[in-house]
C-alpha positions in Angstrom: 22.2 104.3 39.1 18.5 103.9 38.4 19.3 100.8 36.4 21.2 99.4 39.3 18.4 100.1 41.7 15.8 98.6 39.3 18.0 95.5 38.9 18.3 95.0 42.7 14.5 95.5 43.1 13.8 92.9 40.4 16.3 90.5 42.0 14.7 90.9 45.4 11.2 90.4 43.8 12.3 87.2 42.1 13.9 85.9 45.3 10.6 86.7 47.2 8.5 84.8 44.7 10.9 81.9 44.7 10.7 81.7 48.5 6.9 82.0 48.4 6.9 79.0 46.1 9.0 77.1 48.6 6.9 78.1 51.5 3.7 76.8 50.0 5.4 73.8 48.3 4.2 75.0 45.0 4.5 71.8 43.0 2.8 69.8 45.7 0.0 72.4 45.9 -0.5 72.3 42.2 -0.8 68.5 42.2 -3.5 68.8 44.9 -5.4 71.4 42.8 -5.2 69.1 39.7 -6.7 66.2 41.7 -9.5 68.4 43.0 -10.3 69.8 39.6 -10.1 66.3 38.1 -12.6 65.0 40.6 -14.9 67.9 39.8 -14.8 67.1 36.1 -15.6 63.5 36.8 -18.5 64.4 39.0 -20.0 66.7 36.2 -18.9 64.7 33.2 -17.0 67.8 32.1 -20.2 69.9 32.1 -18.7 72.8 34.1 -17.7 76.3 33.0 -14.2 77.7 33.2 -15.1 80.3 35.8 -16.4 77.6 38.2 -13.2 75.6 37.7 -11.1 78.7 38.2 -12.8 79.5 41.5 -12.5 75.9 42.7 -8.9 75.8 41.7 -8.1 79.0 43.4 -9.9 78.0 46.6 -8.1 74.6 46.6 -4.8 76.3 45.9 -5.3 78.8 48.8 -6.3 76.1 51.3 -3.4 73.7 50.4 -0.9 76.5 50.3 -2.0 77.7 53.8 -1.6 74.2 55.2 1.9 73.8 53.7 3.0 77.2 55.0 1.8 76.3 58.5 3.6 73.0 58.2 6.9 74.8 57.4 6.4 77.3 60.2 5.9 74.5 62.8 8.8 72.4 61.4 11.3 75.3 60.8 13.9 74.0 63.3 13.6 70.4 62.0 13.9 71.5 58.3 17.3 72.9 59.1 18.5 69.4 60.0 17.5 67.8 56.7 19.4 68.2 53.4 16.2 68.0 51.4 14.5 70.9 53.3 17.4 73.1 54.6 17.0 75.6 51.8 13.3 76.4 52.7 13.0 80.1 53.4 12.2 79.8 57.1 14.8 77.1 57.7 17.4 79.2 55.8 16.5 82.4 57.6 15.4 84.3 54.5 11.9 84.8 55.7 10.6 85.7 59.2 8.0 83.5 60.9 5.6 86.4 61.4 5.6 87.1 57.7 5.0 83.4 56.9 2.2 83.3 59.4 0.5 86.3 57.8 0.8 84.7 54.4 -0.7 81.4 55.8 -3.6 83.3 57.5 -4.5 85.3 54.4 -4.4 82.2 52.2 -6.6 80.3 54.7 -9.2 83.0 54.8 -9.2 83.3 51.0 -9.6 79.6 50.5 -12.4 79.3 53.0 -14.3 82.1 51.4 -13.9 80.8 47.9 -15.0 77.3 48.9 -18.0 78.7 50.7 -19.1 80.2 47.4 -19.9 76.6 46.4 -21.4 75.3 49.7 -20.7 75.3 53.4 -19.7 71.6 53.4 -16.9 72.2 50.9 -15.6 75.1 53.1 -15.8 73.0 56.2 -13.9 70.1 54.6 -11.3 72.7 53.5 -10.9 74.0 57.0 -10.7 70.5 58.4 -7.9 69.5 56.0 -5.8 72.4 57.2 -6.4 71.7 60.9 -5.7 67.9 60.5 -2.5 68.5 58.4 -0.9 71.3 60.3 -2.0 70.7 63.9 -2.4 66.9 64.2 -0.3 65.2 61.5 2.6 67.6 61.7 3.3 67.1 65.5 2.6 63.4 65.3 5.3 62.9 62.8 7.9 63.0 65.6 6.0 60.6 67.8 4.6 57.6 65.9 4.5 56.1 62.4 0.7 56.2 62.8 1.0 59.8 61.8 1.1 58.7 58.2 -2.5 57.3 58.6 -3.6 60.6 60.1 -1.9 62.6 57.4 -3.5 60.5 54.7 -6.9 61.9 55.7 -6.3 65.6 54.8 -4.2 64.2 51.9 -7.2 62.5 50.5 -9.7 65.3 51.0 -9.0 67.3 47.9 -10.8 64.9 45.5 -13.7 64.8 48.0 -13.8 68.6 48.1 -13.8 68.7 44.3 -16.9 66.5 44.1 -18.7 68.1 47.1 -18.2 71.6 45.7 -20.0 70.7 42.5 -22.6 68.2 43.8 -23.4 69.9 47.0 -23.4 66.8 49.2 -21.2 63.9 50.3 -22.0 61.4 47.5 -20.8 57.9 46.9 -18.6 59.2 44.2 -16.9 61.6 46.7 -16.3 58.8 49.1 -14.9 56.5 46.4 -12.5 59.2 45.1 -11.5 59.9 48.7 -10.7 56.2 49.2 -8.6 56.1 46.1 -6.5 59.1 47.1 -6.3 57.8 50.6 -4.9 54.3 49.7 -2.7 55.7 47.0 -0.7 57.7 49.5 0.8 54.9 51.4 3.0 53.3 48.7 3.6 56.8 47.4 4.8 58.2 50.7 6.6 55.1 52.0 8.7 54.8 48.7 9.8 58.4 49.2 10.4 57.7 52.9 12.5 54.7 52.0 14.8 56.8 49.8 15.0 59.7 52.3 15.1 57.5 55.4 18.4 58.7 56.8 17.4 62.4 56.3 14.1 61.8 58.2 15.9 59.9 61.0 18.4 62.7 61.4 15.6 65.2 62.0 13.9 62.8 64.5 10.9 61.9 62.4 9.2 58.6 63.1 7.3 58.2 59.9 8.3 54.7 58.9 8.1 51.3 60.7 11.4 50.7 62.3 13.3 48.0 64.1 15.9 49.7 66.2 17.5 52.3 63.9 16.7 50.5 60.7 13.7 50.3 58.4 11.4 47.4 59.1 10.7 45.1 56.1 6.9 45.4 56.9 7.0 48.7 55.1 7.1 46.9 51.7 4.3 44.5 52.7 2.1 47.5 53.8 2.7 49.2 50.5 1.5 46.0 48.7 -1.6 45.6 50.9 -2.7 49.3 50.5 -2.2 49.2 46.8 -4.4 46.1 46.7 -7.2 48.2 48.2 -7.2 50.4 45.1 -8.6 47.6 43.0 -12.1 47.4 44.5 -12.0 51.2 44.7 -11.6 51.3 40.9 -14.5 48.9 40.4 -16.9 50.9 42.6 -17.5 53.9 40.2 -18.7 51.6 37.4 -21.0 49.6 39.8 -22.4 53.0 41.0 -23.1 53.9 37.3 -20.8 56.9 37.5 -18.4 55.8 34.8 -18.3 53.4 31.9 -17.2 49.8 32.7 -14.3 50.0 30.3 -13.0 52.9 32.3 -13.0 50.8 35.5 -11.2 48.0 33.6 -8.4 50.3 32.6 -8.1 51.8 36.1 -7.8 48.2 37.5 -5.0 47.6 35.1 -3.2 50.7 36.3 -3.8 49.5 39.9 -2.3 46.1 39.1 0.8 47.8 37.8 1.0 49.9 41.0 0.5 46.8 43.1 3.3 45.0 41.2 5.8 47.7 41.9 4.7 47.7 45.6 5.2 43.9 45.6 8.7 44.4 44.2 9.6 46.7 47.0 8.4 44.1 49.5 10.5 41.4 47.9 13.6 43.3 47.0 13.5 46.0 49.7 16.2 48.1 48.0 16.5 51.7 46.6 15.9 50.7 43.0 12.5 49.1 43.8 11.6 52.1 46.0 12.5 54.5 43.3 10.5 52.6 40.7 7.5 52.6 43.0 7.9 56.3 43.6 7.9 57.1 39.9 4.9 54.8 39.3 3.0 56.7 42.0 3.6 60.0 40.3 1.8 58.7 37.2 -0.9 56.6 38.9 -3.3 59.3 40.2 -3.3 61.5 37.1 -3.9 58.5 34.9 -6.8 57.3 37.1 -8.4 60.7 37.0 -8.0 60.9 33.2 -9.4 57.4 32.8 -12.4 58.1 35.0 -13.1 61.4 33.2 -13.0 59.8 29.8 -15.4 57.1 31.3 -17.9 59.9 32.0 -17.8 61.4 28.5 -20.9 60.7 26.5 -18.9 60.6 23.2 -16.6 57.8 24.3 
């Protein structure tokens, strides 16, 4: 009997942790943490201790997880209408809203405190990212495609926070990395939106440019234009003396590849080109961060 009780308890614990991961969008949250830590390493040239990185990572994780949890609380009813999101714990009824709200609140407070250990500006930027994402971007998604531009601001703050936390002020490097993450998001998101368009439309989201009930071909052109903006952003760190020129050259090459896939979506405007651009976007940001970091290393 005791074995049965223990087995049930373990099963419930595993289910709770799985639902917690879904509530905070664990994989997305970890990607955000990686970008913040990558930016911090670039800012310091790698001269940062593991405890500092751990505190920054935990603070960034908590802030991002809180924003994602609030997003799911606010979109519970709409998540039920989409195949991609119907299994989320709130949408599926496996978690109560008040419990999710408590989790989000605790994570938010924890994140603010941890970022405040670095400096007030990092903490303020963290709080701003949660407010913009949960309480401005989230409701705007059902109103206008302009919501994507609004959402790109909190989406680009992690790398800025990573630099500000270690450097203590809003430096040129922080602004450049913010710009890279900002412009990267448009081809990334719109390629995903292209593939999931019917699901988004079913839930009433107005995230993509449309003509009637169909996607407008301007989506592909906008992906191309925003990817072009990444090229001067990759030149800037070398001009500022933050990284080696060769590092900027490699980053420009990656940006040209990203731009090429964006152009293919504009020309072909089909699922294959959208899928190719989406996969390219997954690799682009980590490669840029790695390239910039190597460009700061004195032994290279």
